[in-house]
N, C-alpha and C positions, 0 to 999 in steps of 0.2 A: 504494500500500499504506499509506504514512503517513497519507494523508488518511482511509482507512478506519479505521485504528486510532484516530485523533484523534476521529472521529465516534463510534466505539464507546465511547470513554472519556467523552465529553461526554454521551452518551445514558445511560450509567450513573450519572452524577452527578444526573440529573433524577429518579431513582426514590426517593430518600430525602432529605427535607428536615429540617434541624435548626434553622434560623433563621427567625423570623417574617418577616424581610425577604425571604426567598426564596419565600414563599408566593404571590407574584405569578406564579409559574410555572404554577400551576393555575387552573382556571376555575370560575366559579359557586360553588355551595355548598361545594365542596371548598376554596375559599380560606378560608372561615369555619372549616371544620373544621381546616384547617391551622394557622391562627392560634391557635386554642384549644389545639391539641396542643402546638405548639412554644413557646407562651408559658410553659409549665410549665418550660422550661429556664432561664428567667430567675429562678427561685427559688433559684439558687446550689447546686443539687444536693439540696436538701431533699426534693424530690418525685421525684428520679431524673432520668434523662436520657431524652428522648423524641425520636422522629423520625416524621415523617409520610410515609407511603408511599401516594401517590394511586392506584397501580395495584391496591392490595389491595381486597378486598370491603368494602362498607359495614360498619362496626363493627370492622373489623380494620386500619383505616388508621393509627391512632395506636399506635405500638409503643413500649413501655418497653424501654430498653436495659440500664439498671443499676438 
């Protein structure tokens, strides 16, 4: 039971990426999209806060949070 819960929690973490360094979790062109999306977070909040959701449809993967 504990193993299943841990796997579920780890899987949940993979769905939203907020740091450029975590973009290595996605493959191909999504890695480039991820980097472009999460790089905006380095602006110190001037552009808002973004997270990359690789499971979303194309065009809806970079989501602004604030």
